[in-house]
Every structure is written in C-alpha cells, then in structure tokens.
LUMSE-859970 format. One record per residue (C-alpha): residue number from 1; residue in three letters; x negated, y negated, z. Coordinates in steps of 0.25 Angstrom, whole numbers, padded with zeros to 4 digits. Each point is the difference from the previous one (the first is absolute). Layout:
N
+-----+-----+-------+-------+-------+
:   k :   r :    xx :    yy :    zz :
+-----+-----+-------+-------+-------+
: NUM : Ala :     X :     Y :     Z :
...
+-----+-----+-------+-------+-------+
This chain:
479
+-----+-----+-------+-------+-------+
:   k :   r :    xx :    yy :    zz :
+-----+-----+-------+-------+-------+
:   1 : Met :  0055 :  0108 :  0171 :
:   2 : Val :  0015 : -0004 :  0002 :
:   3 : Gln :  0002 : -0003 : -0015 :
:   4 : Asn : -0005 :  0014 : -0003 :
:   5 : Gln :  0009 :  0007 :  0010 :
:   6 : Tyr :  0012 : -0007 : -0006 :
:   7 : Ser : -0004 :  0004 : -0014 :
:   8 : Ile : -0002 :  0014 :  0004 :
:   9 : Val :  0014 :  0000 :  0007 :
:  10 : Asn :  0006 : -0007 : -0012 :
:  11 : Ser : -0005 :  0009 : -0010 :
:  12 : Met :  0005 :  0012 :  0008 :
:  13 : Met :  0013 : -0006 :  0002 :
:  14 : Lys :  0002 : -0003 : -0015 :
:  15 : Tyr : -0004 :  0014 : -0004 :
:  16 : Phe :  0010 :  0005 :  0011 :
:  17 : Leu :  0011 : -0009 : -0006 :
:  18 : Arg : -0002 :  0004 : -0014 :
:  19 : Cys :  0001 :  0015 :  0004 :
:  20 : Ile :  0013 : -0003 :  0007 :
:  21 : Ala :  0005 : -0008 : -0011 :
:  22 : Val : -0003 :  0011 : -0010 :
:  23 : Val :  0008 :  0010 :  0009 :
:  24 : Leu :  0012 : -0009 :  0001 :
:  25 : Ala :  0000 : -0004 : -0015 :
:  26 : Ser :  0000 :  0015 : -0003 :
:  27 : Ala :  0013 :  0002 :  0006 :
:  28 : Ile :  0008 : -0003 : -0013 :
:  29 : Leu :  0014 :  0002 :  0001 :
:  30 : Ala :  0009 :  0003 : -0012 :
:  31 : Gly :  0014 :  0005 : -0002 :
:  32 : Cys :  0007 : -0009 :  0010 :
:  33 : Ser :  0015 :  0001 :  0002 :
:  34 : Asn :  0001 : -0012 : -0010 :
:  35 : Ser : -0009 :  0007 : -0010 :
:  36 : Asn :  0005 : -0008 : -0012 :
:  37 : Val : -0005 : -0012 :  0007 :
:  38 : Ile : -0012 :  0003 :  0009 :
:  39 : Lys : -0011 :  0008 : -0008 :
:  40 : Glu : -0012 : -0001 :  0010 :
:  41 : Ile : -0004 : -0005 :  0014 :
:  42 : Lys : -0014 : -0002 :  0005 :
:  43 : Val : -0003 : -0004 :  0014 :
:  44 : Gly : -0014 : -0006 :  0005 :
:  45 : Leu : -0007 : -0011 :  0007 :
:  46 : His :  0000 : -0014 : -0006 :
:  47 : Asn : -0014 : -0006 : -0001 :
:  48 : Asp : -0005 :  0011 :  0009 :
:  49 : Asn :  0007 : -0006 :  0012 :
:  50 : Glu :  0006 :  0009 :  0010 :
:  51 : Leu :  0012 : -0010 :  0004 :
:  52 : Lys :  0004 : -0001 : -0015 :
:  53 : Ile :  0007 :  0012 : -0007 :
:  54 : Gln :  0002 : -0001 : -0015 :
:  55 : Ile :  0011 :  0008 : -0007 :
:  56 : Asp : -0001 :  0000 : -0015 :
:  57 : Val :  0013 :  0004 : -0007 :
:  58 : Leu :  0002 :  0003 : -0015 :
:  59 : Thr :  0014 :  0000 : -0005 :
:  60 : Gly :  0006 :  0005 : -0013 :
:  61 : Ser :  0005 : -0014 : -0005 :
:  62 : Pro : -0002 : -0015 :  0005 :
:  63 : Val :  0008 : -0001 :  0013 :
:  64 : Asp :  0000 : -0009 :  0013 :
:  65 : Ala : -0005 :  0008 :  0012 :
:  66 : His : -0005 : -0001 :  0014 :
:  67 : Ala : -0005 :  0009 :  0011 :
:  68 : Glu :  0007 :  0001 :  0014 :
:  69 : Tyr : -0009 :  0006 :  0011 :
:  70 : Trp :  0001 :  0003 :  0015 :
:  71 : Val : -0007 :  0008 :  0011 :
:  72 : Asp :  0004 :  0014 : -0001 :
:  73 : Lys :  0007 :  0005 :  0013 :
:  74 : Gly :  0010 :  0010 : -0006 :
:  75 : Ala :  0010 : -0011 : -0004 :
:  76 : Asp :  0000 : -0013 : -0006 :
:  77 : Thr : -0006 : -0011 :  0009 :
:  78 : Thr : -0001 : -0015 : -0004 :
:  79 : Lys : -0003 :  0000 : -0015 :
:  80 : Gln : -0010 : -0009 : -0006 :
:  81 : Val :  0001 : -0005 : -0014 :
:  82 : Ser : -0010 : -0002 : -0011 :
:  83 : Pro :  0001 : -0012 : -0010 :
:  84 : Val :  0008 :  0004 : -0012 :
:  85 : Ser : -0007 :  0004 : -0013 :
:  86 : Lys :  0008 : -0005 : -0011 :
:  87 : Asn :  0003 :  0005 : -0014 :
:  88 : Thr : -0012 :  0009 : -0002 :
:  89 : Glu : -0004 :  0015 : -0001 :
:  90 : Ser : -0012 : -0001 :  0008 :
:  91 : His :  0002 : -0004 :  0015 :
:  92 : Arg : -0009 : -0003 :  0011 :
:  93 : Phe :  0005 : -0002 :  0014 :
:  94 : Ile : -0010 : -0004 :  0011 :
:  95 : Leu :  0005 :  0004 :  0014 :
:  96 : Cys : -0005 : -0009 :  0011 :
:  97 : Asn :  0003 :  0000 :  0015 :
:  98 : Ile : -0006 :  0014 :  0001 :
:  99 : Ile : -0003 :  0006 :  0014 :
: 100 : Pro : -0012 :  0009 :  0000 :
: 101 : Lys :  0001 :  0015 :  0002 :
: 102 : Thr :  0015 :  0000 : -0002 :
: 103 : Asn :  0010 :  0008 : -0009 :
: 104 : Tyr :  0008 : -0008 : -0009 :
: 105 : Ala :  0012 :  0003 : -0009 :
: 106 : Tyr :  0004 : -0007 : -0013 :
: 107 : His :  0009 :  0000 : -0012 :
: 108 : Ile :  0000 : -0008 : -0013 :
: 109 : Ile :  0012 : -0008 : -0004 :
: 110 : Thr :  0003 : -0002 : -0015 :
: 111 : Val :  0010 : -0008 : -0007 :
: 112 : Val :  0005 :  0004 : -0014 :
: 113 : Asn :  0011 : -0007 : -0006 :
: 114 : Gly :  0004 : -0006 :  0013 :
: 115 : Val :  0001 :  0014 :  0006 :
: 116 : Lys : -0009 :  0002 :  0013 :
: 117 : Asn : -0007 :  0013 :  0001 :
: 118 : Ile : -0007 :  0005 :  0012 :
: 119 : Ser : -0011 :  0011 : -0001 :
: 120 : Lys : -0002 :  0011 :  0009 :
: 121 : Thr : -0007 : -0003 :  0013 :
: 122 : Tyr : -0016 :  0002 :  0000 :
: 123 : Thr : -0010 : -0001 :  0011 :
: 124 : Phe : -0014 : -0004 :  0002 :
: 125 : Ser : -0009 : -0002 :  0012 :
: 126 : Ser : -0009 : -0012 :  0003 :
: 127 : Asn : -0015 :  0002 :  0004 :
: 128 : Asp : -0006 : -0005 :  0012 :
: 129 : Leu : -0008 : -0013 : -0001 :
: 130 : Pro : -0015 :  0001 : -0004 :
: 131 : Leu : -0008 :  0002 :  0013 :
: 132 : Phe : -0007 : -0014 : -0002 :
: 133 : Leu :  0014 : -0007 :  0001 :
: 134 : Gln :  0005 :  0008 :  0012 :
: 135 : Asp :  0000 : -0007 :  0014 :
: 136 : Gln : -0003 : -0013 : -0005 :
: 137 : Phe :  0010 : -0008 :  0009 :
: 138 : Lys :  0004 :  0003 :  0014 :
: 139 : Ala :  0012 : -0008 :  0005 :
: 140 : Lys :  0006 :  0000 :  0014 :
: 141 : Ser :  0010 : -0008 :  0008 :
: 142 : Ala :  0004 : -0001 :  0014 :
: 143 : Ser :  0015 :  0002 : -0004 :
: 144 : Glu :  0005 :  0002 : -0014 :
: 145 : Gly :  0013 : -0008 :  0004 :
: 146 : His : -0009 : -0013 :  0001 :
: 147 : Ile : -0004 :  0001 : -0015 :
: 148 : Pro :  0009 : -0008 : -0009 :
: 149 : Ala :  0009 :  0007 : -0010 :
: 150 : Glu : -0006 : -0009 : -0011 :
: 151 : Phe : -0014 :  0005 :  0003 :
: 152 : Lys :  0005 :  0014 : -0001 :
: 153 : Asp :  0007 : -0003 : -0013 :
: 154 : Gly : -0013 : -0005 : -0007 :
: 155 : Leu : -0014 :  0004 : -0003 :
: 156 : Met : -0014 : -0006 :  0002 :
: 157 : Leu : -0010 : -0002 : -0012 :
: 158 : Ile : -0014 :  0003 :  0005 :
: 159 : Asn : -0012 :  0001 : -0009 :
: 160 : Lys : -0014 :  0007 :  0001 :
: 161 : Arg : -0010 : -0010 : -0005 :
: 162 : Tyr : -0012 :  0010 : -0002 :
: 163 : Ala : -0001 :  0011 : -0011 :
: 164 : Pro :  0008 :  0008 : -0003 :
: 165 : Gly :  0010 : -0011 :  0002 :
: 166 : Val :  0014 :  0004 :  0005 :
: 167 : Ala :  0013 : -0009 :  0001 :
: 168 : Tyr :  0010 :  0006 :  0010 :
: 169 : Leu :  0014 : -0002 :  0004 :
: 170 : Val :  0002 :  0004 :  0014 :
: 171 : Asp :  0012 :  0002 :  0009 :
: 172 : Tyr :  0002 : -0004 :  0015 :
: 173 : Lys : -0004 :  0014 :  0004 :
: 174 : Gly : -0013 : -0001 : -0007 :
: 175 : Gln :  0004 :  0009 : -0011 :
: 176 : Ile : -0006 : -0003 : -0014 :
: 177 : Arg :  0013 : -0001 : -0009 :
: 178 : Trp : -0008 : -0004 : -0013 :
: 179 : Tyr : -0014 : -0002 : -0004 :
: 180 : His : -0009 : -0003 : -0012 :
: 181 : Met : -0014 :  0003 : -0001 :
: 182 : Ile : -0011 : -0005 : -0009 :
: 183 : Asp : -0014 :  0006 : -0002 :
: 184 : Gly : -0013 : -0009 :  0001 :
: 185 : Leu :  0007 : -0012 :  0005 :
: 186 : Gly :  0007 : -0005 :  0012 :
: 187 : Phe :  0013 : -0008 :  0001 :
: 188 : Lys : -0006 : -0013 :  0006 :
: 189 : Val :  0013 : -0007 :  0001 :
: 190 : Ile :  0014 :  0004 : -0004 :
: 191 : His :  0014 : -0007 : -0001 :
: 192 : Phe :  0014 :  0005 : -0002 :
: 193 : Thr :  0006 : -0009 : -0011 :
: 194 : Lys :  0014 : -0006 : -0002 :
: 195 : Asp :  0001 :  0010 : -0012 :
: 196 : Asn : -0002 :  0012 :  0010 :
: 197 : Thr : -0014 :  0003 : -0005 :
: 198 : Leu : -0013 :  0001 :  0007 :
: 199 : Leu : -0011 : -0010 : -0005 :
: 200 : Ser : -0014 :  0001 :  0005 :
: 201 : Ile : -0014 : -0004 : -0001 :
: 202 : Leu : -0010 :  0012 : -0002 :
: 203 : Gly : -0014 :  0000 :  0004 :
: 204 : Arg : -0013 :  0008 :  0002 :
: 205 : Asn : -0005 :  0004 :  0013 :
: 206 : Asp : -0012 : -0009 : -0002 :
: 207 : Glu :  0009 : -0012 : -0002 :
: 208 : Pro :  0004 : -0008 :  0013 :
: 209 : Thr :  0012 :  0005 :  0008 :
: 210 : Ser :  0011 : -0008 : -0007 :
: 211 : Tyr : -0007 : -0003 : -0013 :
: 212 : Gly :  0002 :  0007 : -0013 :
: 213 : Ser : -0001 :  0000 : -0015 :
: 214 : Glu :  0012 :  0007 : -0005 :
: 215 : Ile :  0015 : -0002 :  0000 :
: 216 : Leu :  0010 :  0011 :  0001 :
: 217 : Glu :  0015 :  0000 :  0000 :
: 218 : Ile :  0008 :  0013 :  0001 :
: 219 : Asn :  0014 :  0003 :  0002 :
: 220 : Leu :  0006 :  0009 :  0011 :
: 221 : Leu : -0001 :  0012 : -0010 :
: 222 : Gly : -0015 : -0002 :  0001 :
: 223 : Asp :  0000 : -0004 : -0015 :
: 224 : Thr : -0010 : -0011 : -0004 :
: 225 : Leu :  0006 : -0013 : -0005 :
: 226 : Leu : -0012 : -0009 : -0001 :
: 227 : His : -0015 :  0003 :  0002 :
: 228 : Leu : -0009 : -0012 : -0003 :
: 229 : Lys : -0015 :  0000 :  0002 :
: 230 : Lys : -0010 : -0011 :  0003 :
: 231 : Gly : -0006 : -0004 : -0014 :
: 232 : Gln :  0014 :  0001 : -0007 :
: 233 : Gly :  0005 : -0013 : -0006 :
: 234 : Asp : -0003 : -0012 :  0010 :
: 235 : Phe : -0001 :  0010 :  0012 :
: 236 : Lys : -0015 : -0003 :  0003 :
: 237 : Gln :  0000 : -0003 :  0015 :
: 238 : Thr :  0000 :  0009 :  0012 :
: 239 : Ile :  0014 :  0000 :  0006 :
: 240 : His :  0003 :  0002 :  0015 :
: 241 : His :  0010 :  0000 :  0011 :
: 242 : Glu :  0013 : -0002 : -0007 :
: 243 : Ile :  0008 :  0004 : -0012 :
: 244 : Leu :  0014 : -0005 : -0004 :
: 245 : Lys :  0010 : -0002 : -0011 :
: 246 : Asn :  0007 : -0013 : -0003 :
: 247 : Asn :  0014 : -0002 : -0005 :
: 248 : Lys : -0006 :  0001 : -0014 :
: 249 : Asp : -0005 :  0014 :  0002 :
: 250 : Gln : -0014 : -0006 :  0000 :
: 251 : Ile : -0012 :  0005 :  0009 :
: 252 : Val : -0004 : -0010 :  0011 :
: 253 : Thr : -0013 :  0003 :  0008 :
: 254 : Leu : -0012 : -0006 :  0007 :
: 255 : Phe : -0013 :  0000 : -0006 :
: 256 : Val : -0015 : -0003 :  0004 :
: 257 : Asp : -0004 : -0013 : -0006 :
: 258 : Gln : -0015 : -0002 : -0001 :
: 259 : Lys : -0006 : -0014 : -0001 :
: 260 : Ile : -0015 : -0003 : -0002 :
: 261 : Met : -0004 : -0012 :  0008 :
: 262 : Asp : -0012 : -0007 :  0005 :
: 263 : Leu : -0001 :  0003 :  0015 :
: 264 : Ser : -0015 : -0005 :  0001 :
: 265 : Ser :  0005 : -0012 :  0008 :
: 266 : Ile :  0005 :  0009 :  0011 :
: 267 : Gly : -0012 :  0011 : -0001 :
: 268 : Gly :  0005 :  0008 : -0011 :
: 269 : Ser : -0004 :  0001 : -0014 :
: 270 : Lys :  0002 : -0009 : -0012 :
: 271 : Lys :  0008 :  0011 : -0007 :
: 272 : Asp :  0008 :  0007 :  0011 :
: 273 : Thr :  0013 :  0007 : -0001 :
: 274 : Val :  0012 : -0003 :  0009 :
: 275 : Asn :  0011 :  0010 : -0001 :
: 276 : Gly :  0014 : -0006 :  0001 :
: 277 : Asp :  0014 :  0005 : -0002 :
: 278 : Gly :  0011 : -0003 : -0011 :
: 279 : Ile :  0013 :  0004 : -0004 :
: 280 : Met :  0002 :  0006 : -0014 :
: 281 : Ile :  0012 :  0003 : -0008 :
: 282 : Met : -0001 :  0010 : -0012 :
: 283 : Asp :  0010 :  0007 : -0009 :
: 284 : Lys : -0001 :  0015 : -0002 :
: 285 : Thr : -0010 :  0000 : -0010 :
: 286 : Gly : -0010 : -0007 :  0009 :
: 287 : Lys :  0002 : -0014 : -0007 :
: 288 : Gln : -0002 : -0011 :  0010 :
: 289 : Leu :  0012 : -0010 :  0001 :
: 290 : Trp : -0004 : -0008 :  0012 :
: 291 : Lys : -0011 : -0002 :  0010 :
: 292 : Trp : -0003 : -0008 :  0012 :
: 293 : Ser : -0013 :  0000 :  0009 :
: 294 : Val : -0003 : -0005 :  0014 :
: 295 : Phe : -0011 : -0008 : -0007 :
: 296 : Asp :  0010 : -0009 : -0006 :
: 297 : Val :  0005 : -0005 :  0013 :
: 298 : Met : -0011 :  0001 :  0010 :
: 299 : Asp : -0015 : -0003 :  0001 :
: 300 : Pro : -0009 :  0011 :  0005 :
: 301 : Phe : -0010 : -0010 :  0005 :
: 302 : Lys :  0010 : -0004 :  0011 :
: 303 : Asp : -0002 :  0013 :  0006 :
: 304 : Pro : -0012 : -0001 :  0010 :
: 305 : Lys : -0002 :  0015 :  0000 :
: 306 : Leu :  0000 :  0001 : -0015 :
: 307 : Leu : -0014 :  0007 : -0001 :
: 308 : Lys :  0006 :  0011 :  0009 :
: 309 : Thr :  0014 :  0001 : -0007 :
: 310 : Lys : -0004 : -0002 : -0015 :
: 311 : Lys :  0001 :  0015 : -0003 :
: 312 : Asp :  0014 : -0001 :  0004 :
: 313 : Trp :  0003 : -0014 :  0003 :
: 314 : Met :  0015 :  0000 :  0003 :
: 315 : His :  0004 :  0014 :  0000 :
: 316 : Ala :  0015 : -0001 : -0005 :
: 317 : Asn :  0007 :  0013 :  0005 :
: 318 : Ser :  0015 : -0002 : -0004 :
: 319 : Leu :  0009 : -0006 : -0010 :
: 320 : Asn :  0015 : -0002 : -0001 :
: 321 : Tyr :  0011 : -0009 : -0004 :
: 322 : Asp :  0007 : -0010 :  0008 :
: 323 : Lys :  0015 : -0002 : -0001 :
: 324 : Asp : -0002 : -0010 : -0011 :
: 325 : Gly : -0009 :  0009 : -0009 :
: 326 : Asn : -0013 : -0007 :  0004 :
: 327 : Tyr : -0011 :  0008 :  0006 :
: 328 : Leu : -0004 :  0003 :  0014 :
: 329 : Met : -0015 :  0004 :  0002 :
: 330 : Ser : -0007 :  0004 :  0012 :
: 331 : Phe : -0015 : -0001 :  0003 :
: 332 : Tyr : -0008 :  0008 :  0010 :
: 333 : Asn : -0012 : -0009 :  0002 :
: 334 : Asn :  0007 : -0013 :  0003 :
: 335 : Gly :  0012 :  0006 :  0006 :
: 336 : Gln :  0010 : -0008 : -0008 :
: 337 : Ile :  0012 :  0003 : -0008 :
: 338 : Trp :  0002 : -0009 : -0012 :
: 339 : Lys :  0012 : -0003 : -0009 :
: 340 : Ile : -0004 : -0003 : -0014 :
: 341 : Asp :  0008 : -0005 : -0012 :
: 342 : Ser :  0002 :  0011 : -0010 :
: 343 : His :  0000 : -0010 : -0012 :
: 344 : Thr : -0010 : -0011 :  0004 :
: 345 : Gly : -0009 :  0008 :  0010 :
: 346 : Lys :  0001 : -0012 :  0010 :
: 347 : Val : -0001 :  0004 :  0014 :
: 348 : Ile :  0014 : -0004 :  0007 :
: 349 : Trp : -0004 :  0003 :  0014 :
: 350 : Lys : -0010 :  0008 :  0009 :
: 351 : Phe :  0004 :  0007 :  0012 :
: 352 : Gly : -0010 :  0004 :  0011 :
: 353 : Lys : -0011 : -0007 :  0007 :
: 354 : Gly : -0004 : -0012 : -0007 :
: 355 : Gly :  0012 :  0001 : -0009 :
: 356 : Thr :  0010 : -0011 : -0004 :
: 357 : Met :  0012 :  0007 :  0007 :
: 358 : Thr :  0002 : -0004 :  0015 :
: 359 : Met :  0000 :  0013 :  0008 :
: 360 : Pro :  0005 :  0003 :  0014 :
: 361 : Ala : -0012 :  0002 :  0010 :
: 362 : Glu :  0005 :  0014 :  0002 :
: 363 : Cys : -0002 :  0004 : -0014 :
: 364 : Asn : -0015 :  0002 :  0002 :
: 365 : Phe : -0002 :  0011 : -0011 :
: 366 : Thr : -0014 :  0003 : -0005 :
: 367 : Gln :  0000 :  0006 : -0014 :
: 368 : Ala :  0012 :  0005 : -0007 :
: 369 : His :  0005 :  0011 : -0009 :
: 370 : Ala :  0012 :  0003 : -0008 :
: 371 : Ala :  0006 : -0014 :  0000 :
: 372 : His :  0014 :  0000 : -0006 :
: 373 : Ile :  0014 : -0005 :  0002 :
: 374 : Asn :  0009 :  0009 :  0008 :
: 375 : Ala :  0015 :  0003 : -0001 :
: 376 : Asp :  0002 : -0012 :  0009 :
: 377 : Gly : -0007 : -0009 : -0009 :
: 378 : Asp : -0012 : -0002 :  0010 :
: 379 : Leu : -0015 :  0001 : -0003 :
: 380 : Met : -0004 :  0013 :  0006 :
: 381 : Phe : -0014 :  0006 :  0001 :
: 382 : Phe : -0009 :  0009 :  0008 :
: 383 : Asp : -0009 : -0007 :  0009 :
: 384 : Asn : -0013 :  0007 :  0001 :
: 385 : Gly : -0003 : -0007 :  0013 :
: 386 : Val : -0015 :  0001 : -0001 :
: 387 : Glu : -0003 : -0011 :  0010 :
: 388 : Lys :  0009 :  0005 :  0011 :
: 389 : His : -0003 :  0014 : -0003 :
: 390 : Gln :  0015 :  0003 : -0001 :
: 391 : Ser :  0008 :  0002 : -0013 :
: 392 : Gly :  0014 : -0004 : -0002 :
: 393 : Val :  0011 : -0005 : -0009 :
: 394 : Phe :  0006 : -0014 : -0003 :
: 395 : Ala :  0012 : -0005 : -0007 :
: 396 : Met :  0001 : -0015 : -0002 :
: 397 : Lys :  0011 : -0009 : -0004 :
: 398 : Leu : -0006 : -0011 : -0008 :
: 399 : Asp :  0005 : -0014 : -0003 :
: 400 : Glu : -0007 : -0004 : -0013 :
: 401 : Gln :  0006 : -0014 :  0001 :
: 402 : Gln : -0006 : -0003 :  0013 :
: 403 : Gln : -0012 :  0009 : -0001 :
: 404 : Thr :  0003 :  0006 :  0013 :
: 405 : Ser :  0003 :  0015 :  0005 :
: 406 : Lys :  0005 :  0007 :  0011 :
: 407 : Ile : -0001 :  0015 :  0005 :
: 408 : Asp :  0012 :  0009 : -0003 :
: 409 : Leu : -0007 :  0013 :  0004 :
: 410 : His : -0013 :  0003 :  0007 :
: 411 : Ile : -0003 :  0014 :  0003 :
: 412 : Gln : -0013 :  0003 :  0008 :
: 413 : Leu : -0005 :  0015 : -0003 :
: 414 : Pro : -0006 :  0008 :  0011 :
: 415 : Lys : -0015 : -0003 :  0001 :
: 416 : Glu : -0002 :  0015 : -0003 :
: 417 : Val :  0004 : -0002 : -0015 :
: 418 : Phe : -0008 : -0013 : -0002 :
: 419 : Asn : -0003 :  0000 : -0015 :
: 420 : Gly : -0010 : -0011 : -0004 :
: 421 : Arg :  0000 :  0003 : -0015 :
: 422 : Met :  0011 :  0003 : -0010 :
: 423 : Gly :  0015 :  0003 :  0005 :
: 424 : Ser :  0014 : -0004 : -0003 :
: 425 : Ala :  0014 : -0002 :  0007 :
: 426 : Tyr :  0013 :  0001 : -0007 :
: 427 : Met :  0014 : -0001 :  0006 :
: 428 : Ile :  0009 :  0012 :  0000 :
: 429 : Asn :  0012 : -0006 :  0005 :
: 430 : Asp :  0003 : -0012 :  0010 :
: 431 : Thr : -0006 :  0007 :  0012 :
: 432 : Ser : -0012 :  0008 : -0005 :
: 433 : Val : -0013 : -0002 : -0008 :
: 434 : Leu : -0009 :  0010 : -0007 :
: 435 : Val : -0014 : -0003 :  0003 :
: 436 : Cys : -0013 :  0006 : -0006 :
: 437 : Cys : -0012 :  0000 :  0008 :
: 438 : Ser : -0010 :  0005 : -0011 :
: 439 : Lys : -0013 :  0001 :  0007 :
: 440 : Arg :  0007 :  0007 :  0012 :
: 441 : His :  0006 :  0010 : -0010 :
: 442 : Ile :  0014 : -0002 :  0006 :
: 443 : Ile :  0013 : -0005 : -0004 :
: 444 : Val :  0010 : -0005 :  0010 :
: 445 : Leu :  0015 : -0004 :  0001 :
: 446 : Thr :  0002 : -0011 :  0010 :
: 447 : Asp :  0012 : -0008 :  0005 :
: 448 : Arg :  0000 : -0015 :  0001 :
: 449 : Lys : -0007 :  0001 :  0014 :
: 450 : Gly : -0011 :  0008 : -0004 :
: 451 : Ile :  0005 :  0013 :  0006 :
: 452 : Leu : -0005 :  0012 : -0009 :
: 453 : Leu :  0012 :  0008 : -0005 :
: 454 : Trp : -0008 :  0010 : -0008 :
: 455 : Thr : -0014 :  0002 : -0005 :
: 456 : Met : -0007 :  0008 : -0011 :
: 457 : Glu : -0015 :  0004 :  0000 :
: 458 : Thr : -0005 :  0000 : -0015 :
: 459 : Ser : -0012 :  0008 : -0005 :
: 460 : Val : -0003 : -0012 : -0010 :
: 461 : Pro : -0002 : -0015 :  0004 :
: 462 : Thr :  0011 : -0004 : -0009 :
: 463 : Tyr : -0001 : -0015 : -0004 :
: 464 : Arg :  0015 : -0003 :  0003 :
: 465 : Ala :  0013 :  0008 :  0003 :
: 466 : Asn :  0011 : -0005 : -0008 :
: 467 : Phe :  0014 :  0004 :  0003 :
: 468 : Ile :  0009 :  0005 : -0012 :
: 469 : Lys :  0015 :  0000 :  0002 :
: 470 : Asn :  0009 :  0012 : -0004 :
: 471 : Ala :  0007 : -0008 : -0011 :
: 472 : Gln : -0014 : -0003 : -0007 :
: 473 : Leu : -0003 :  0015 :  0000 :
: 474 : Ser :  0013 :  0006 : -0006 :
: 475 : Pro :  0002 :  0009 : -0008 :
: 476 : Tyr : -0013 :  0006 :  0001 :
: 477 : Leu : -0002 :  0000 :  0015 :
: 478 : Lys :  0009 :  0001 :  0012 :
: 479 : Pro : -0006 : -0001 :  0014 :
+-----+-----+-------+-------+-------+
C-alpha cells in the first residue's frame, strides 16, 4: 500500500512538473539589448527538479557566457554566478541554490573579442517544493547562539532508503537546499566524495535496509556520472553498507560473500550457506581489481553461535581508510573494528572485546558504526550501546606499536535517543559532534560533554548524517 501511494504521488508530481516546465520553457525571450549576440533564452526546470533552474541561451556566434542571478527584491542583492560556458553558440546554465517560492532576477554575461556584454535583466519565480518533500525535517535549538558557525556554514547529507529514493542536502534550519529523487529504488547508502560528487548504493524495497544491487554517482547538478548494475562485468555480488572511491578513482565497496560449508557436525546440513563479508574494488566498467574476504582470515567454526549467525555471520557495517591508506572495517555482530592491510589483506589489529588492541575499562562499547579517522587523527565511531541501553560516541588515540589505546572523547547520549542499530558521529569542529540516531529518526548536535546544542527530527530513518563543508559545495550551493 505504501509503495502504491508513493507511485501515485510521484506520477502526479511528474505530470505537474512537466506542465510547469512547459510553461517556463514557453517564455522564449528574443531581441535582447545585445541582439547581435543573444538570439534566444529559454527558462525551465533541470531534470524536473524544483531547486534547479535551467537557462538555455542561443547566441549568434561562439562566445564565452555565464549567468548571474539573485533574489529579486527591487535591487541587486548578492549575486550568484553559474559556471562559464565557453566558445559555443548553445549555452546551458544550471542555477542551483534556489529557494522555493521566491522571485529571482538574472542576466546573461557574454564576452565577444574580450569585450564584456551584460544583457537586460529578466526574472523568474521558483515553485514550492512538491508536497511529499515538505515538512521532512524539523530542527530546533535552545539558543541559536550555541550553534557553531561551522555548522551553520555547511549542509547535512541525508538519504531516504525506500523507493522512491531521495538524497537530501539539508541546512541547520531543517530546510532542503538540494535533492535528487529516483523511482523504484532507494538510496541505501550515500557518500560525498573527494571529487564533490555523490556516490550511492541503490536497492529495491525488498532488499535489506543497507543492501543493494546498483551503484550511482551524480554531481551536484544532478547529472549521472556513473550507473552500474549487478550483472555488469564482474559486479555479481550484492553490495552493502559502504561505497567509497580510492585515490585511483576506483569504486570500493563491501559485498556479501557466500560460502558453502559442511555444518553437519554442529547440527547444520552438509551443504549449508554461510554469509560473510568482503571488500571489493572495481573500475567504472564493473571490472574487479581486488577482493578480500573475511573467510580469508577467520574460521567460521570458531563462532559457537554459527548456526544462528550463518545468514549474516559478521555483519560488516562500515569501511573507511586509516591515515596510512589501509582499511578500517567495523562489524556489528562481534562488536569489533579491524584494520586490514589494503595490499595483502592481512588483519593488522582488532579493536573491541576479544581484540588485539588493549582498551581502557571505560571503553565498554557494544557494537559500532561509522568507524573513521577524525580531524585529530583519532579512531572515531558511534557506539550503539546495546548492552547498557545507552548510545554514545568514542574517539580513541591508538598506539599501534604498543597495541594500546586511550580515550580522547567519550560522549554519552541521553537515554531517550538510544539507538541500537545504525547511526553515525562526525566532528563539526573541536567542540561539537553531529550524531545520527537512525532508529529514533533524530539527528543531534552535541558538545564534548554530551549536552545537546541542536536537534532535528527526520521523517526518514536515514542511515547516517554526513556533514558537508561550504568549500565542498561551491560554486553550486551556498548555505
């Protein structure tokens, strides 16, 4: 029933958007003040997205051109500038950072033989967001003065995991500043790359929450840069929980590794299936370049609960890079974080209960998500806190030579936002941390003592909340 409702709403909105696009596109402007340069201007929506306006300009000869646009308040306000379209007669400008239900003014700048020409000023009005995108996020704080400037100056990346999938960039006020929607699939996992693109795992509603069978990379204009589907090249496995790029622009992900085993000695069948996890590197054609499996380094029979855990033996839930380029991989079922040699596949250390790295008694975390190295060089992760029924955040200073660790940061979250599955925690600055409590449908900003500075309720149980800095969004978005 839910899927049918979404399909109906989506179809209605698509029809509405097409109608609006036709109306806007019909506003063909000719005979500008620079009629010898600009022949035609058309305005419409880019990819049926209400927060992206597309302006198509036809010039009489190949020129360099760009658009300048601003909120129309009777006089020029702060101008925003599109990328330059160079040495062509057909120009396409995508205007991002659009505010719904707002009047805008713009003009076209052309350069002919080194001479800059400014067209007359034109206007357009943006539409409201579609109904199904309204009131998705509700943010509040006791005092705006306590919210760090760094947090106000960036956006949060949030994903809707069920079809129709939506990727959102949201500001600290809970306003959607950018979105991208797909039909029939959900954004199971999404990552903002070093190339300022969005790389994601897509999956159907009948696939588990963080598992999928397609890879999609888009830019901030919403244009598709890469789309791989299971079955192409060596991409044969179900992938899950993580999607990254390495420094060679290759795709790095976690995959489900199935092994047929004789479990009759412990009460199973002679041809039983154990589902483990692995790391896979592919190029953009789907060709496999490197693969590692947990079966390479660990014997399933050493798990006394194997008959119960065989369907999801280890449940890897995050993958990232250490400072030296080796992998950090966290597992939900055994509550450990591993460092894995990115060349040999050897496990360098294991952090957690029963691991090789000595831990302080106070570091009593149970299950971890989003393990990564923070700006201070510490191992940081979200503690689900399943045993104590209280979630939190740890940042640990590790001494690999001595195989010891000490706590640099420990935040205990209020028990009211206990989050037993999923979740993330990332530093915003030296004094604040953005924490996603997925199951509670809430994202919080906390100081180092665990005092909540800001909260945002979400309509979707996003897997993580990643913070994207202003510099990574320029020139397309300006929080």
